[in-house]
C-alpha angles and dihedrals in degrees: 000000000000103000093187088071091066128077117255090258090049091052091049091050092050092049091048090049090052090050091049091052091049092046089055092043093243116157096218139027113254130194088258091063091052093047091051090049092050092047090053094054106108095211097031126127099224097077095051093045093050090044091055091058091050100257119151103243100183111134 
């Protein structure tokens, strides 16, 4: 994967997703890891968007 093609926030989310998978001893990164990483970004857009549609975004 060419990380330079992603925004800085995207790169951070991917790295956090990898770390989450490793922390949980998962052999591969799944969409759930990436979603968790994006929800944890303090200035990210995922939490506000999901909040607007009424989703519970507590992590």
